[in-house]
N, C-alpha and C positions, 0 to 999 in steps of 0.2 A: 359528367360523372354522376350528377345529382338529379334527383327527383323531381319532375316536370313540375309537379303540383305542390313541392314542398314548401316547408316555414309554417309554422303554427302560430300564429295570434289572434284569433278569434274568442270572444266570451263564452261560446257553447263547450259544454262539457261532453266529452265521449264516454261511455261506458266502459270500465274497465277492460272487458273481454267482449269487445263488441266487434263485429264482422269487420273484416277491413274496408270493404265496400263503404261502410260509412265514415270511416276513420279516413278514406283518401277524399271523399266529398268535403268532409270540414276543412281537413286541410288545403284544399282547392280553394276552398271559401277563405279560410283563414289568410291565405296570401292576397287576396284581393282586397281584404278588410286592411289590411298592413298597407298597402298600396296607396288607400286613399287616405290614410293618415298623412303621408308626405305630400301629396301633390298641392295642399294648401300652403305648406310652409315653405317650399322653395321655388326659385323661379324655373319654370317648366320649359323644357325644349319644345319648341313650335313641331304641330304635328306635320307641316311642310318639311322642316329639317328632318324629322325622322324619317319621314318618307323617302326624302332623299338620300338619308345614309343608309337605308334599306336597299334601294334601289342600286346602291354602289355594291353592297354587298352581293347582290344578285349578278352584278357585272362582273364582279372580281371570282365568283364561282363558275360562272361562265366562261371566265379566261382560263380558268384553270382546269375544269371539267373538258372543257371544249380541247384543250391541246394533249390532254392525257387520251383523249379519244382519237385524235388524229395523229397524234405521233408515238402514241405507247401501246393502245390497245391491240391484241389481248395481253400484253404484259402486265405484271403484278402492279409495277409503278412508272411514273413517269421521271425522266432524267432531264430537266428544264433547261441546264445549260447546254446540254449537246442535242436537246429535240429528239428524243429516243427513247424507248422502253427499257425498264431493267428486266433484263432475264436473268436468273438464277444460275450461275455458272458461266454465264458470258460476260461477267464483269468479276473484277476482282473482289475477292471475298471481303465482306466487311465484318466477319466475326457473328457475332450474336443477334445483330441486328437483320443480318438476313435470313433468319429463322421466320420472318413473318411472311416469307415469299413461297408460296406453294405452287406457282404457275397455275393459279386458278384465278386470275384477273382480279386480283386484290381489291383495287381500288375501285373499280366499277362497285363490286358487292359491297365494300364499305360506305358507298356513296348512296344506295339506293333510296333510303328512308330520307335523306337531306332533299333528294329531288321533291318529293312531296311536301315536305316542310317548307321548301321554298316555292311550293307552289308551280311546279314543272311536272305536272300530271303526265302530258303526252310523252316528255323524255323519260318518266319513270317508266312508262309502259314500254317503251322501246327498249329500255335498260333491261327490264327483265325478260324480255324475248331473248337479248341477246346473252344475258346469263343462263339460260334454259337451251340456248343453241349451242353455244362455245365453251360452256366452262367444265372441266373435268376434274373431279376429284379423286380419282384413281391414280395419282401420279407417284414415280418413285421419288418422292422428294422427303426429306426430314424437315419437320416442321417444329416449331413452339406449339405446344399445347395450350398454353394461356393465349400467344396471340391469334391461333386460328380460332379458339373460342370466342374471344370478344370481338374479333374484327369479321371472321368470316361466318361463324354460325350465328353469331348475333347480328351480322347483317343480314344474312338469308332470313332469320325470324323475324327483326324489323322491317324488311319487304314485305313478308308474307301478311304481318300486322296491318300495314297500310295498305297493302292489295285487296285485303278482303274488305277493308274499312271504304277501299273505294267501290269494290264492286256493290256494296250494300248501298252506295249512294244512286246506282244505276247508269252513270255516265261512261266511266272508263272501267279498265279489267274485266267486261263482262266475259271474258273467254277462259280467264282464270279458274283452275280447278287446284288450289294447292300445292303446284308444282315447286315453288320454293320452299314449302314445308317440307315435302317427302325429300328435296336435295340437304335440307336440315337433318333430317332424319337419317340420311345415308352419312354424313359426315359426323353424325354424333355416335353413330356405331364404330367408325374409323377412330374415335379417340378412344372409345372405351378400354382397350387395351392398354392404354396408358396407367390405367387404374390398378394393374396387377402388381400390387405391391403388399406386404404384410400392413403396413401401417394404413393403406387407404388413400394415400398421398400419391397422385400421378408422378410419373415421370415427365420431367418437363421437357422431352421431346419425342417426337414418334413419326415413322413412316407412314405417309397417307396408303401406300400401296401393301407394305410388309409389316405393319406393326411395330412391335419391341423385340428386341432379343433375339431375333432372326439373324444369322449372318448377312443376309440381304437387306436387313433392316438398317445395318451402320448405327443402331441406335440403341439404346438400354443398358447402356453401363453405366450410364450418371447414376450418383448416389445422393447428389443435394439437390434441392428447388428453393425458391424463392417463396416465403410467405405469401405474397400476393399472387405468384402463380399457382400454388396450391388453392388458396382462397377465394379465388375471383371466378367461381366456375358456376355458383349456385342460381344465379338469373338466369343466364342462357339455358343450363341443363333442366331446371323447374320448369321454364316456359316451353320448352320442347316436351319435358312429360305432360303438360297441363294441355298442349296442343293436339298430341299424339294421343294420349292414354298410356304410353309407353312407360310405366314409373322407374324404370331402372336407373335413367339419367340423373333424376334428382335424387334418387336413394345414392348414388356414388359421391354427388357433388355433397350431400350433407354429411354424409361418412369423413369426408376428408374435411370439413368445416368442424365437424365433431372431435376429429383427431388433433386439429390446430388448436383449439379450446382447451383441450385436456392437456395439452404440452405446453400451456402458457407457464410463464414465470410465477409462480402463486404470491411470493410476497409483494410483488410490483404489480400484476396483473398487465404485464407486458408481453409481447413475443419478440422474437429475433428476427432478422432479416432473412437467413438461411437455415435450413432444416434438413435433417437426413432422413431420405424418404422410408428406409427400412427401419432404421432405431428410433427415430424422433428425437435425437439428439440435435441441439441447436449447434450450427457450425459457425455462424455468424451471429454473436450476441448484444450487437448493437440495436437499437431500436428506435424508431422514429414515425413520421407519418407521411415520408417521401420513398424513393425508389426501392422498390422490394417487398413494402409493406401496405402502401396508401390504398388500394383497392380492395385490400383485406378487411379493414374497417369500414370502407364503403358499402361493399356487399351484406354487410351482417345487418347494417341499418337498412338497406334496400331490400332484403330479403324478408323482412319484416314486414314493409310496405307491401311488398309484392305478394308475398304466401300469407300475411297474418300471424305468423308462429312466433308466439311472446318471447321464447327463448332467446330467438335473436337479437331482440330488442333488448334483452338483460344482458347479453354477453356484449352488446354494443355499450351501453351504458357501463358496464364494468370495466372496459378498455377505456371509454372516453374520459373517464374519473380519473385513471392514471395518466393518460394523455395531459390532463390538464393539471396534474398535479407535478408531473416530472419533466415533460418533453416542452410543455407550452412554458415559454419565458417572454410574454408578449413584450413586442411584437414577434419575435423569433420563435420557431419552432427547432429546436435543437436535440439530435441523436442523443441518447443516453446509454449505460450500461444496465442489461435487465436485472443483472444482480446486484449492481450499487449505481440503482436510478438517480441518485443526486450527483452524480461524476458524467460530465459531457463525455461523448465519446468521439466527438469529432469539433473542428471550429468551421464548418461550412453547411451548408443546406443546400439541397439541390431542387432544381425547377418543379419536380413534379408534387410537392409539397402544394403548390398553387390552388390545387383542387381542393384542399381542406377548407378554407372558409365557406364554400359552396355545401360540402357536408355539414358545417356547422349551422348553416342556413336551415337544411332540412331538420337538424335536430332541434333547432328553436334557440341555439346561444348565437346571438347576433353578435354582440358586442367583440368579443375576441376576432370574429369572423370579419368584420370592420376592421380591426386593427391590423390583423396580419395581411388583409386585402390591401391596405393603404401603404404598408412596408415594402409589398413586393411590386406596387403602382410607381414609388419612388426610386426602386431600382431600375423599373424598366425604363421611367423618364431620364435616367443617368446613361443607361446604355442602349435606348431605343427597343431592346428586348430584353427578357429573362434569361440571363446566361443560365448553362446548363447547370451549373453549382457558382454560388458565390459565397464568400466569407462572411464572418459576423459583424464586420466594419464594411461589408457592401461592395468589396472589390471581387473582379472575375478571378473564379477558380478553375472552372472549366468553360471554355470559352464560347463554345458552339450553341446554337439554338435551332433545334429542327422545326420551327414553325409550330411549337407545342399548344394546345388550344386551352389548358388546364385555367389559366388565368381569366381568359374570357369565359368559360364555363363559370367562375365564382362572380365573375362582374353580373354576367345574366342574372344570376339566383340572388344575389345581393341587391339588384336593383326589382327585381319580382317581391323581395322579403320588405324592402323599404321605400320604393317608390321615388328615391331620392334620384333627382337628375343630374348628380353628379357621376353617377356610373354611367349615363348616356354619355357624358363628354370623355369618361374613359375609354368607352368603346370607341367613339370617334378617334381619339389618339392611337388604339390599337388597327383601325381602319388605315389611317393616314402612313403608320408606319409600315405594314405590309406594303402598302402601294409605293412608297418612297425608297425602301431599302431591300424590299424582297422581291419584287415584282420585275422579271424578265420576259423577254419575249414568248417565251413558251411555257409560260406557268409563274410560279412562285418558288424561288430557291432557298433551302436553306441555308441558315447562316454558319458559315463554316468559324467565324471570328468576330463576335460583337463587337469588339475593340476597333478592329479594320474595316469592317464591312464587308470581308470577303465571303463568296458564297461556296455553297457545296452544292455538286450534282444529286440533290436528292429533293423529292416531295413525296412524304409519306401520305399513306392512305389517309390516316387519320385527321391530316390538315384538311379534307373534304366531308370527312364524316362528322367531325364536330366543329371544327373552326367557325366555316360559315353558317351552321346550325344556330350556335349561340349567337353568333353575331345577328344574325337574322332577326331572330325572337326577341332579342335586345331591343330591337326599334320597330318591332311589327305590333300592331293592334290587334285584337282578337279578330276582328272581321278580315284581318291579312292573311289569315291562315284557315284552311279548307276544312281543318276538322279541330275538336276540342283537344288542344294539346295538354289539360288538365286529366285527360282521362288515360293518361300513358306515364310509365315511368322511364326514366333514359339510365341504359347501362353505362358503364364507364367507357364505353366507345360512343355514347351518345346515340344508341339504337334503343328505339321506342316498343316497348313491351305492354300491352293494355292491361289496365288494372283488374277487369273481369277475370284475368286467369285466377286471381285468388280465391274464385267460388268455383274453378272447374277442375274436374278430376281429382277431387281430393282425397286422393287413395293413400297418400303417404304418411305413416303414424307421426303424429305431432308430439311425441313424447319430449318432456321438458326436461332434457338432461342438465341444464345449467345449474340446479339448486344441487344436482350430485357431487359436483366439484368445488363449489364455495358457497358462503353463508353471504346472500346479498343484502345490502343496506337498501331498504325500500325507497329511501328519501333521494335515491339515484334515478329512478323512472317517473316519468312523466305519462301519466295515463290522461291527462286531459289537453286540450288546447287551450294553451295561457292568453288571458285578456291582453288585446293590443295595449293598454295602458300601461302594462308590465314590460312588454317588450320595447316602447316607445313613451316612455313616461310624461305625456302630455307636453312635449317640447318637439316642435317640427324640425327643429336643429340638432337632434339626438345623432345621428350620425357625424354630421360634421364637427360636433363637439368633441367625439370620441378620434376622430380623423387628424384635427387641428393640431396636437401634440408632436404628430408624427410626420408632419410637414416636410421638416428638415433633418428626418432621423438617418437619410443617406449623405446629404451635404455635410462636408467640413465645417465645423462650428468648434469654436474654442470653450470649453466647459470654464467659463468666467467664474461661475460661482466657486467651484473647485479651487482654482486658482488663488481668487480671494482668500478663502480659508488659509489655504497652505502657505499665502505670504503673511498673513497674521500670526501663522503658528511657529514661521521662521521667527518674526519679530519677538514673540514670546519664548523663544530659546529652544525650540523643538528642532530636533536634527533635521538636515535635508535628506531627500532619498538617494537611496544608495545608487550608483551608476555602475552600468555594466563593465565600465573600463577598469573600475577598483573593485570589482569583486574577486574574492579568493575564495575557494572550495575550503580551505583547511582553516577559515578564520571563524570561530563560533559566534563572534558577533554579527557578521554578515549572515550567518545561518538564522541566526534569530530575528533579523530585520526580513530574511525572506519568508519566514513564517508568517510573521507579521502583514505582509504583502499577498498573503495566498499561496506563496511559491514554496513547493515541495521540491527536496533533494533524494534522489532516489539512486541507490547503488545497485546496476544491475547485474546479473550473473556473469555477465563477459568481462566486468571490470570497469565498464563505463557508467560515469555518473550523469544523470539526465534530471533537467529541471522541469517541473510541470507546472503550472499556474490556474489557480480555480479561484476567480474574483469573489465568487461566493463564500470563500472560507478567508478572504482577508478581514481583519479587525476594523476595519470602516470603508467606507467609500474612496476615500482620499488615500489610504492604502491600497487599495485595490488599483486605482489610476497609475499609482506609482508602480506596482507589482506588472501591470501591463506594458510602462514604457521600459521598464526593466527587461523585461522579456524582449522586447522590439531592437531595443540597443543589443543584447545579446545574440539577436539572430541576425543584426545588420554586422556585427564584428564577425560572427561565423562567417558570414558570406564573403566579407572581403578577405578573410584570412586564407579561404581555401576554394572560393569559386572563380571560375573565370568569365567576365560579363558575358551573358547570352544576349543577343541580339534578338528583339522581338519581331514576329513577321511583318512583312510589308504586303503592299496591295497593288495590284495591274489593274485597271479599272478601264473598259473599253466605253469610250465616250461619244464614238462618231455613229452614223443613222448605220441600224436601225435601234441599236443599246442605248444609246444617250446614257451612260453610266449605270445601266441595269445591272450588267454583268461583271462581278468584281470576283478577281482570281487571286488567290493566297500566293504569295511570292517567298521566296527565302532571300535574306540580305546578303550583302557582299561586308567582308572587314575592310573594305578599301574603298576608295571612290566617295563621292559625295555623299553625306550621310543625310537622308532623306527626312529625320526625326529633327534636324536642325535647321535644314533649308526649306525653301518654297518645292513644292512638288515639280516634277518635268512632266511637261505634256507635249506630245508631239506624235507624228504619224510614224507608223512601221515600217520598215524595209528589210529584207533577209539579206544578210552580207555574202559574197562570195571572195574568197571559198567560205562556203557554211559553216565551217567549224573555226574559221576567223584566226586560226594559228600563224598567218602571214599577212604581209602586205594586202590590202583588200584591192582586188581589181575592179571593183565598182563604186568607188568613191562618191562618184555622183548620184548614186542612188541612195545611199546613206547620209549623205552631207544633209544636216541640219533634221535629221530624223533619229528614231531610236532602233537602233540595229539589232536584228534577230540572229542569234548565234547558236548553232549548235555545241552541246557539251562534247569533251573529248580530244584526245591526241594532244592538247598542250595545257598549260597553266591557266586557271583565269583572269590571273592579272596581264598574262600576255595577248588573251584575246581583247580586253579592256583596252590596253595599249593600242592594239591594232585599229579598232574602231575609233575609239578618240583620233587618234591620227589621220583616221577618213573624213573626219568632221561631223560625228555622230555625236548628239548630245543625249545619249544615255545606251544602254544594252541590256537586252533581254537573253540570258543563256537557257536555251530548253534543253531537257533531259533526253539524253540518246537511249535510254531504257523504255523501250517501247512499253506502253501500259503503266507506266508509274505513274503516281496521283497523289496529290496532298491530303485525300481521303484516307489512303491507308498507310503513308508512309511520315515520319518522323519531319518536323521542319529542318530544310538543309541550309546550312550556311556556306557562302564561297568564300575559301581562306586566299589568304596572298601567297607570293611565290618565294617568301622568305628573304625577300629583298624590300627595298625602301619603296614602299607605293604612294608616296606623296604626290607624286606626277599624274596619278591618275585622276582626275577631277569630275569626271561624269557618275552618274549614279547607275550602277548594275544590280539586277536583281535575278534571281533563277527562279523559273518555272519547271515543274515536272511534265512529262509527256504530255498527260491528258489535257493540263490546264493550255500548255503550249498549242496542243492541237487545236483547241477553241481559236486561238489566233489567227494560225494558219488557215483553219477551216475559212472564217472570216474575210481573211487577204482573197482565198481564190474566190470568194462568191461576190465580194464588194471592192475589191480590189483597192480602195482607200480606205485603212482602218487608222484611226487615232485611239491612243490611249493616254492614260495619266498615271505616273509612277509616282507614289505616294507612300505615308507611312500608315495611312489608312483611307478608307473609300471616302471618298466627299460626298456630301448630300445631292441627290439628285430627285428631278421631278418626274412621274410617271409619263407624264406629256414631253413633247417635243421642244426643248429650251434652246432660247437663242444667247440667254443672259447666263453667265457663270453663278453658280449656287454658292452659296456660304459653305464655308467648312464645317462638318460633324462636331457637335458637343462631346463627341465621345472620349473624354479626356481621359479615361482611365489607362489609356496607352502608356503612358510614361509615369505611372504610378508603379512603386516598387513593390512587388510580393511580399517583400520580408518585413513591410509595415503592416503587423496584423494586429488587430486589436479584438480580442475574442476572450470568452470565460474559459478557455482550455488552450493552453498554447505549450509546446514542449520543446526544449533544448538539451542536444545530447552535447557535455563537454568532453568530446574527444574529436580526434582529426580523422573524422572520417565520416561519411553520409550516413545520414539516419534512413530506414526503410521507406519507401514509397507506400502511401495509404491504397487501400485497396479501390478500385474503380468502379463507377457506377455502371459502366458496360465495358463490353471486352474491345472497343474501339481503340486503337491504338491513339495517345493525345500527344501531339507535337509539345516540346517543351517551349514555355514563354513565360516572361518574368512573371504574370501574373499567376502563373498555373504552378509554380514550382511548391515544394512541400512546406507546409507549417513548420516541421522540425527540422532543424538546421544544428549544425556539428560545430564546435570548437575545442581546440586543444587546452586543456587545463592548464597544463605546463606553459604553453605561450602565452597564455590569458595570463598568468599570475608573474611571469616575468618580463611582459611588454605593458605598461600601463599604456601606451598609446595615447599620451596626452593631447597631440593634434586631431584624434579622430573626432568627426562630426556625428553625433549621436543622431537617432531618429527619434522624433517626437511623436508623443501619440497622434496629435493632431498637426497637419503640416502647417496650417494658418497659426499656429500658437508656437511656434518654435522660438521665434525671436523673444517673445514674453517670458517664454519659459526659462531661457538662457539669461535673460535679466535676473528673473528672480533666484536662480541658480548662482549666478554671480555677486548679488546682493547678499545672498545666505552666505556664502564663500567669505563675503567681506566682514561682515556681522562676527562672523565665527572666528575671525582673526583679531578682531577688536573686544572680543570679549573670551577670554582663554576660560572664565570660570563657568560657561555654558554647562548646563546638565545633559549629559547623552541620553537619558532615560534609564530604565530600570537595570538591575545587576544582571549582568549575563549568564545564562544558563549554560552547563556544561555540554558538549555537543553530543554524548550517549543520552543525555535526559531529551535535548532536542530530537534527536532521531528516533527515539521511542515514542515520542508524541505521533511521529507520523506514520507507525506502521501500518494502520489502516489503509492509508493512501497507498503506501508501498503494495500491500497485498491487492489491493484493486488494480491497481495498474499493471503489475505483473499479471494477473488474471487478463487484463484487456491485451498485454503483448503478447500473450499464450493464443489469444483468439484473432492474432493479426490484424488486431485495428490501428 
C-alpha cells in the first residue's frame, strides 16, 4: 500500500515547489534518521534472529509459490486444499471475487517483483520467460477493471521496472528488450474502452476481448462503481504513460480523479462508497477508510509522490483533515454519513482499513498510526487473524480471513518510521500464525472462519504479491536486498514503480484544479520534512507510551471507575438506570431517560418504532454506558422473543499424516446428538458405512466400530442415519452432501434437524459436510487409506512440523460470545415483531449465518414488551465480567429505593411532543440513511 521510502522526520527543509526527485531523496533520508532514534531506546532483536525470520519468510514463499507452479500454473490461482488450479468457469462462481480472474496466470504476474525483492533473480528470469511464452491477454473473459489494473498491469510494470534494473547491473536479464512493457501497453489499451462514459469514470468491468457494451461483451450495463475502483488507476496508468510516452493513459486516470474530487460532499469534504458513473450521484453515502474507498486516498498521496503534482497533495490533505475530524475515533476508524458526518453509519469495521496506519506513516502522522495499529494487533491476538469485519467491541462480524496483507504492510512502515523492535515481534507473530493456522500441504489456505479455524480452498494472488514482500523487508537489512528499495514507490498491490518516472515524459498538463473547487487552509499542508524531535520528542519510549493504554482494549475489563461513580450516585439518591424489561414506548418519563442516554426514538413511515443509540449524544459518559447496556438488553430481549437459536459452525480437522491438523473443513452442526461445544472433541479414524446412505442396519459394523462413520445424504432422515451408525458402534458420524459440487464457499451453513421425535437416544456427534469438503476426506482415504479426523466446535492448535504430542486448544474464545451483546457508538433496535433489513455486504459472497455475524439491528414487539415484564429474564451486561457486580449494584439501589420513599427522581418530565421535537434532526438524518439502504 505505502511508499517504500515513506515517512518524514529529518530536520532539512524542502523548497515548496521542489522537484520530487529531491523530495523523494529527503523522505528516504528522513526514514533512516527516524529509525536511528529508536535503536538506542529499546532492546533490539539480534541480527541472527532477524536473519532466521527472514529465511523463514523465504521458505514460506517457496512453499506457496512452488505449489502454485507445480499444481496450478498456468491457472490464475492455486486451490491449496484440493491441490489444483482455479480456472474461471470450471469452479462454482464466487460472485465478484472471480472478477479478478482473467485466464492470464494471475498469480505468476502478481509475483514477479516479489521474486526480485526476495533475491530470487534466477526464478524471476524464468518467470518472465513463462509470462512472455504462455500468457494471453486476449481472452473472452469479463474482468474487474480495478483488479486487472492493480494486479496485472501493476504486476507487468513492476516486473518491467526490476527487469531493466537487473539488466543495467549486467548479470541477469541481458536478453530483455521491454517485452513486459509491451504486454502492459497492450493491456492498457484493452482497458481504455471502460472509460467511455460521460463522467470519465470507468465501467467496473470489461471484456478483455470485446470491450464493453457489445452484445458479445456481456458487460457495459452497470451504472455504479466504487470510489476506490475509479480512483485507484493513476499510478499504473501514469507509469505506463511515462514508460511508453503514450499520454492517453495518464489523461484518462487524471480525469477520473478530477471527477471524484469535484463530486465530494462539499461541507464535509468526504466521498461516498459507491457512485453512479453516468450522473455522478452518490449511490452509497457512507464514508470511511476501508473497503470501497481505501486506495482512493492512498493514490492521491502517492500520485503526488510519483508525479510531483501539488494538487494531489492538496486534495489528500483536505480529505485527511475530514477523516481525522469525523471518521477517526481513536483507536477506531468508523464509517460516517457524508451529509451527517457526526453520525456513525455502521457499528463495525472491515479489515481493509488496516492499510491506513501505513498511509499515515507516509503522511508523517505517527501517533494515530500507532494507536490504530495497536488496536488491530490486539484483535489479531484474540482471533489469530484479522476477521474480515469486526464490531466496535471487537467481536467477529464477518468471520473469514483471505490472508490479507494490509496489517503486515502497516507493521513494516511503522517499523521503518520508528525503528521500534516491538514491530519486529509483531511480524514474528504474523509468521507464526500463518504457519500454525493457514499452512496446508499445498500452500496456504484462507480462513473460512477465524473462530473455528476452518479453511477455504483459496490462496489469492495478493498473498504472494504483498504478504511475503512486506514480511521479508521487515526483517531484512539493506545489504540483504540487491537494489535500493528507497528508489521505488509501492502501489496498492505492492508493485514497485521507480521514482525517476517523475521527470520522464512530462507532457501532461499540471493545471492545479483543486483551488477551483474549494478554498484551502494552508495550515493543512506540510511542505517541509519535520524534525525527528517533533515526531519522536526526545523519548525513546514514545511509541510504547502510545501503545500501552491500548494493550487491553480488546480484552474484557470492568469499567471500575464508572461503576464506583454510579454506586456513589445511587447512594446520593440518583435514579438507577432504565432497564430494557421495564421500558414502555408510551411512557414520557422513559423517553426522557432515553434521550439522556443518547437513545433516540424514531417513528418510521411504515409504523414501526426504532431506537437508535449514539454515545456521543449522551449527557455524560455514565449515561452513555447506561444507554449501551439498555440497547444490549433490548437486543437480547428481541432475540429471545422471536429467534430460534442458530447453532454455530463446527470443524472437521484432518490430523493424520501428512496433514497433521493443517486441513480444517467447515462443517454444519446437528440439532441432536453430542453437543461438541459442551463436551470434549471426538477423535478417530474414518470409515465408509455400508449401505453408504446409512438408511438401514449397517452390513459392515466391524469396519465402523470405534470409528467415525461416513454417510451419504439422502433417502432417509438424518436422525435415522445417526441411530444406524451408532448401533454399529461408531463414535461419530459425518454426513456428506449428495449434491455434487456443493461447497461451504458458496452455500450457507447447513444444520441437520431431527426427525420430529425424541432424539435423546442419539449420543454420538454428527456433522455435515458439503460435497466439496467431503471429497477432500474421500480423496485422502483413497490415497492414504488410514485417515484420522477431529470433530470439534473449533479447530485445535497444530504445529507445522510433525507432532507426537497433542497441542493445547486454541484460545479463540469468541465462538461462545453472543452476537447480540454489542458495545458501540451506534446501535439500532426496531420495536416491532419482525426482522430488520440486513446491512449491505462488503462483497457479494454469500455469508453463512452464525451467532457472531447476525445483524446489529434486532426487533421486538412493543405490545409484547409492554405487557410482559419478564421479571426472570437475565439481561446482558456491557461487560461479561461485570455482571455480578452490576447486579449487586442494581439490587442495592432497589433496596435503597424501598427504604427511602422521598428520593428525588430528577427534573420535571417534559411532554412527549417536546421530546420528539428535540429529535427532529436525528430523525431526518436516519430517514436519509434508511433511504440510502445503510
